LUMTI-215385 format. One record per residue (C-alpha): x, y, z. Coordinates in steps of 0.05 Angstrom, whole numbers, padded with zeros to 5 digits, always signed. Each point is the difference from the previous one (the first is absolute). Layout:
XYZ...
***
This chain:
-00319-00015+00062+00065+00039+00003+00014-00009-00074-00050-00009-00057+00023+00001-00072-00062-00001-00044+00005-00018-00074+00065+00038-00009+00030+00008-00069+00069+00030-00012+00032+00008-00069+00065+00029-00026+00020+00026-00068+00030-00053-00045+00019+00027-00069-00063+00020-00036-00044-00035+00051-00003-00015+00073+00018-00061+00042-00044-00022+00058+00039-00011+00064-00060-00007+00047-00061-00032-00033-00066+00010+00037+00029-00021+00067-00042-00002+00063+00030-00016+00068-00016+00012+00073+00045-00007+00061-00028+00004+00070+00033+00030+00062+00049-00051+00028+00002-00040-00065+00066-00016-00035-00013-00010-00074+00052-00018-00053+00000+00007-00075+00045-00046-00041+00013-00005-00074+00055+00003-00052+00040+00063-00016-00040+00047-00042-00067-00028+00024-00023+00066+00031+00015-00012+00073+00040+00063+00011-00050+00040-00040-00056-00025+00045+00041+00021+00061+00011+00068-00031-00075+00008-00010-00015-00021+00071+00053+00047+00026-00025+00060-00040+00064+00003-00039-00039-00012-00064-00071+00022-00015-00041-00054-00034-00032+00014-00068-00065-00025+00030-00024-00033+00064+00013+00023+00070+00043-00009+00062-00027+00010+00071+00040-00001+00064-00036-00002+00067-00067+00009-00035+00022+00063-00036+00007+00001-00076+00070+00029-00013+00013-00013-00073-00002+00062-00043+00025+00047+00053+00046+00058-00017+00075-00013+00008+00001+00040+00064-00059-00037+00031+00026-00068-00023+00067+00016+00033-00036+00017+00065-00038-00066-00001+00065-00038-00013+00033+00033+00059-00058-00009+00049-00032-00065-00022+00050-00043-00040+00065-00031+00021+00049-00025-00053+00052-00055+00007+00047-00003-00060+00044-00054-00032+00060+00037+00028-00006+00032+00068+00018+00069-00028+00025+00024+00067+00036+00067+00006+00074-00015+00012+00011+00057+00049-00059-00016+00046-00004-00051+00056-00055-00052+00001-00041+00042+00048+00010+00063-00041-00024-00036-00063-00068-00008+00033-00001+00069+00032+00012+00032-00068-00066-00028-00025-00038+00031+00058+00034+00067-00013-00026-00001-00071-00069-00001+00031+00017+00059+00046+00010-00042+00063+00060+00001+00046+00020-00005+00073+00000-00056+00052-00064-00032-00026+00033-00011-00067+00064-00028+00032-00042-00047+00042-00039-00024-00061+00065-00013-00037+00028-00041+00057-00065-00038+00008+00002-00021-00073+00074-00018+00001-00015-00044+00060-00057-00032-00039+00049-00020-00055+00052-00022+00052+00048+00057-00015-00005+00043+00063+00073-00013+00016+00019+00024-00070-00036+00067+00004+00064+00040-00001+00032-00038-00058+00005+00027-00071-00017-00043-00061+00073-00019-00013+00001-00032+00070-00062-00043-00014-00008-00065-00038-00045-00005-00061-00055-00032+00041+00006+00053+00054-00004+00056-00051-00063-00031-00029-00030-00004+00070+00015+00073+00011-00036+00013-00065-00061-00038+00025+00000+00040+00065+00007+00065-00039-00060-00018-00042-00042-00006+00063+00023+00065+00031-00062+00041-00018-00048-00057+00018-00024-00012-00071-00064-00035-00019+00034-00034-00059+00069-00031-00006+00027-00012-00071+00060-00046-00006+00041-00008-00063+00044-00063-00004+00026+00007+00071+00044-00062-00003+00033+00008-00068+00068+00016+00030-00002-00049+00059+00019-00073+00009-00054-00051+00014+00006+00002+00076-00003+00076+00003-00057+00000-00051-00042-00046+00043+00014+00043+00061-00020+00064-00036-00064-00031-00026-00020-00025+00069+00015+00069+00027-00045+00034-00052-00055-00049+00018+00008+00013+00074-00001+00076-00006-00059-00003-00047-00042-00038+00050+00026+00036+00061-00010+00070-00028-00064-00015-00039+00028+00029-00064-00022-00028-00068+00062-00026-00036+00007-00012-00075+00066-00030-00024+00026-00018-00069+00053-00054-00001+00035-00054-00041+00020-00036+00064-00050-00057-00001+00031-00043+00055-00015+00054+00052-00074+00006-00015-00020-00042+00059+00007+00064+00041-00058+00034-00037-00076-00004+00008-00020+00003-00073+00035-00010-00067-00016+00028-00068+00032-00012-00068+00009+00053-00053+00010-00018-00074-00003+00050-00057-00031+00053+00045-00057-00045+00024-00006-00021+00073-00029-00065+00026-00001-00037+00067+00058-00048+00001-00009-00074+00013+00074-00008+00016+00010+00022+00071-00056+00022+00046+00028+00008+00070-00035-00035+00057
***
């Protein structure tokens, strides 16, 4: 498995007590699998994504990526795992306004100490995979919303992560672009062999995923709504 969350509990201070955001959640996502978590606002979806992405340390339970238990690491070590093993796709593309599409990807590699022609070639390969090779020299202001999100997906894959975490990728897109982005995430998941975990409210697009879970009040269960063929 590329991702295993085992009996994770995450709580936050709430007045004199604590509120449980992730309540004894267990989940596994295999390489090449596209899994989605749905649920109402405040159900704990984003908290689960934060636990899986080592942005929050669970009170109890564990997280393993690529067979290695990574929960409980120091901040420095957790940051190193995020850079090398986890790709993030955000609600907004969060692109740097002054950088071209290709430079957005190359900047990720530079954070990992890599540069040169191999990095440039990798960036172009990924932009071609998301059908944006011809837009490599454009800056964010010259791209549509859907194109910016596709650059964000390519950027998340730049360091060949084992795990791809996707947070509401279609929230700012219309239905046609939403469907295209979801199909793209499914395609790159299977083509690259990365394990992908997404949280979303966009139920009509769930036919692009392999497995669907529902989260309510911090508890996770297999959804009966929309299992993709």
